[in-house]
N, C-alpha and C positions, 0 to 999 in steps of 0.2 A: 504494500500500500504506500502511496506517495505521501509526502508531508502535506501537500495541498489537500488531499482527500481526508486526511486525519483532521486538519484544521476545519474543514467543512463539516465533518461529523460532529465535532465539538460545538461548532456554531449552530448546527441543526438541533442538537440536543438542547442547547441553551434556549433556542427559539421556541421549541416545543414546550419546554418547561415554563417559559414566560407566557406563552399563549394559554397554557392550561391554567396558570394562576389568574390571568385576565378573565378567562371563561368562568372560573369559580367566583370571582368578584362580581361579574355581571349577573350571574345566577342569583347570588345573595342579594344584590341590589334590586333585581326584578321581584324577588319574593318580598323584600321589605316594602317596595313600592305597592305591590298588590295588597299588602296589609296596611296601606295608607301610612307607612312609616311609623307603625305602632301608635297611632293617635286615634282619638275619637273626635268626631265633628264638634261635640260640645266642649271639648278641651282645647281646641285650636286657639293659639294666641300668636302675637307677632314674633315671638321667639321661634316658634315652629316655622313661620314664614321665612325668617332670616336664615334658619338652618337649611331649609330647602333651597333657598336662593344661593346659598354658599355651595351646596352640592351641585346645583344646576350650573353655576359658573365653572366649577372644576370640570364637570362633564362636557360643557361647551368647549372649553379649552382643548380637551382630548379629541372631541369629534371634529373641531375645526382643524386640528393638526392631521388627523387621520384622513379627512376628506378634502383637505386643502381648501378650507373655507375661512371666512372671516379674515383675521390678520394673516392667516397662512395661505390665503388665495394667491394664485400665481398671476 
C-alpha cells in the first residue's frame, strides 16, 4: 500500500467519524425540536425565545457555510 493510500484511509476514517457525530447531533436536535425543546406553551417566556434564537443563529451559520449562502455566498 502506498503512503498516499494510507493517508487517504486515515482521512476517510476521520471523515466518517465526524459525519457520524454530526448525524447523532442532528438526530438529538430533531427529537428535542419535536418535543418543543422540552417546554410547555404556558411556560414560554422571553428567555426561551432568546435561547432558540441563539440556537437558530448557530445553525444558520452552519447551513450558510454548508450551502454557500449568506456571508458565505460566492
